[in-house]
C-alpha positions, 0 to 999 in steps of 0.5 A: 165753636166746638170740638167733639162735644167740648166747648172751646171758649176764654173764660178770661174774656166772658168774665171780663165782659160781666165785670165791665157791664157791672162797672158801667152800672155803677158809673165807672166808663169802662171800655167794652169786652166782646165775647163769644157765645162759647166765652160764655158757656164756658163761663157759666159752666165752670163759675156759674155762682160768680157769673150770677154775682156779676149779673146781680150786680148790673141789676142792683147798681144805681145805673142798672140801664147802663149795666144792661146795655153793656150786657147787650154790646158784649154779646152777654145777653145774646149769649146767657138771656136770649128770651131778654135779648129778644125783647130788644127792638121790639116795638120801637114804633112799630104796631103801635106799641112801646120799646119793650126794651126800654120800658123793661131797662126802665121799671128795672131802674125804678124797682126797689132794689130787692135781688127777687124784685129786680130780677123779676122786673127785668124779666117780666114781659120776656112772654110779650114777644112770644104772644103780640097779635093785633086786631084788625083795627090796629090795637096790640094786645099781649094776652096770657104774655105773663102766663107765657112768661113763668112757663119762658123762666122755667125754661130758662132756668133749666138751661142756665141754672144760675137760681137751682141753688137759691130755691126761693129765690126761684120761686120768687121771681116765677111768682112775680113774673106771672102775678106782675100785673095783678095789683094793676087789675085792682078797681075801687069796685072791688068788695072787701072779699076779693080785696081779702082773696087777692091778699091770700093768693099773693101771700108772702110775696104781697109787698113784692108784687105791689113793688114790682106793679109800682115800678112797671109804670112807665108812662111818660104821661104825669096825670097818667102815673100818677092814677096808677100809683095811686091805684096801687096805694089804694089797695095796698091800703084796702088790704091793711085795712081788711086785714087788721079788721080780721086780726081783731075781729074773727071772719066768723061770728063768735058762738057760730058752733052752736048755732050751727047744731042747734039749726042741724040738731047735731051734738059737739063734734069734730065735724062741728070744728071742720065745719067752722074751719071750711068756713073761714076757708071760704072767707078768707078766699072770699068765697063767703063774706065776713062778719055776717051774722050767725043765720047767714052762715047756717043759710049757705050750710043749709043749701050746701048740706052734701058739701059739708057733710051735712045730714 
């Protein structure tokens, strides 16, 4: 409750509730402590880092599902993470799609125990509650739920700034929420340029994106699960091969600068270096294929003279 704008709550009760949830997550049969929203609000204001530490313990434990259920029973989820609590029972047989809360708990359990991946696993589907649509034939869709989830994470962090002192962690969690579907969109028909572009866009979070995508496979059908895991493994292998190839053989052919100067009657200059750098970026982003002969890139320059500042 509130009194003239001051939060009145029991900090000890809130922290005890979180401690019990952490204990449940390690298999200890501790009794649930129920706390009020005011309790948790006051605890967050006074002991933000300790509160985050308890939540981290739950997510990183061997039985995170039990810990998450304890957070739900104690009132912590609705008070601290209402975006997560909203997934409880969402779908449960209704409209022919799986219970998002049960799915989320399984994803957390299956995720490798790295803090950014476990937090992203917990939050990756929060956007589904806001984006569910049902077509006339009964098909359920969640168009844009990854993008919506990333925006919801921004609001969550403003309301409960538990990541405020860990900018790198906050950025990583948001990135994983936003891109958690990308690896599952892979198809063997992707060209090497498309694989290269995917790896470039994922950047330092590439491995984490692949790990989260594996954890996100919760189907009970063994063959479907094997197919999904095989698809991600194939993508990871193709990324490795492309990166190894690029490390050994530069994406542009040797002497391409000399060929460009001859083709456009240009002297050695900074312009030639800039053109080569822009061609390399185009290859990295998948706009152009790599490892072609010099004439291929000259023809591209002829067709796009103005864009490259050529006469």
